[in-house]
N, C-alpha and C positions, 0 to 999 in steps of 0.2 A: 399287332397287339398293343401298340402305343403306350407301353409302360417305360418309365424312366427309372432304371436301377442304378443307384449312385454308389452303393457300397455293399460289401459282403461281410457280415460279422466275423471276427477272427475265429470264433469257435466253429462256425459253419465251414469256413475256409479250411481249417485244419482237418475237420472230419471228412470233407469232400476230397481233399488232396491226399489223405492217408488211407482212404477206403480202397478195398480190393475190388476193382471194377471188372474182374474176370476177363480182362483183355478185350473188352467190348466197349468201344467209345460211344456206341449208340445208347448204352445204359446210362452213361454219364450225361449225354445230351438230353435224354428223356428226363432224368432227375432234375437237371437245371431248368428245362422247360416247365416242368411241373412246379418247381419252386417259384418261377416267375409268375405263373398263373395264380398261385396261392398268395403271392406277396401283396400286401396292402402297404402302400407307402413307397419309400425309396431304398430301404434296406432289404436285401434279399432275405426272404424267410424260408430257408431250406429246412425241410422236415427231417432234421438230423436224428431225431428220436427214433425214426424208423430204421436207421443204420445201427446195427448191433455193435457189440464191443469186440468181436473177433473177426471182423472183415466180412461177415455175412449179415443178412437182414431177413426179417420175417416178412414174407410177401403180404401185401395188403389184400384182404379178402375180396374176392370177386374179380381180381385181375387175372390176366393170362398166366402170370407166374404162379399165383396161388392155385389156380386150377391145375397147372402142370404138376405142382408139388403134391396136391391131393391125389392126382391120378397115379403118380409114381408110388406114393405110400400105399394106395389101394392094391396095386400090382405086387408090391413087395409083400404085403400081408397075404395076398392070395397064394404066393409062391413060397411062403415061409422064409422070406429074406433071400431066396435063391435068385441071383442075378443072371448068371450064365447058364448055358446048356439049353437043350430043346424045350424044357419045361420051366425055364427061368423067366424072370420078369422082363428082361431085355427082349427075348424072343417073342413073348406075348405082346410086347409093345412095338414089335417090328423095328428094333434098333440094335446096334452093336452094344455088347456089354460094356465096353469102354466108354461109350457115349452115356449110357445110363449111370455109370459110376461117376462120371464127370458132372452130370446134372444133379445127382444127389449131393455132391459136395457143394456145387454152386448154390443150390437151394437150401443148404444147411440141414439136410435130412440126416438125422442120426439113425442109421440102420439098426442099431441095437435097441432103440426105443420105440420102433414103429409097431412091434408086435404087442 
């Protein structure tokens, strides 16, 4: 990629270092790589506006994460917010209910507001 990044603005460094990366280093790597791609010049231009204030972020439309969020919301609406049980969203999505709950938290889905 032949880019020379010489510095990271303090505001971006603080946001990146305090962000809750859900225990997945690959998410951080992807964010840094995207930032490098978007950078013009030698100061890293991290899109920190996409990182929310509570440790979660709104997925960018059209991404895998945004599509996953939309699908989960659709299944929760179909099941009237029921996650577990044979007719719950988790069963319909062919996953464990604990996995679905974890994903709703990671994606910032407020289950009380999806209906």
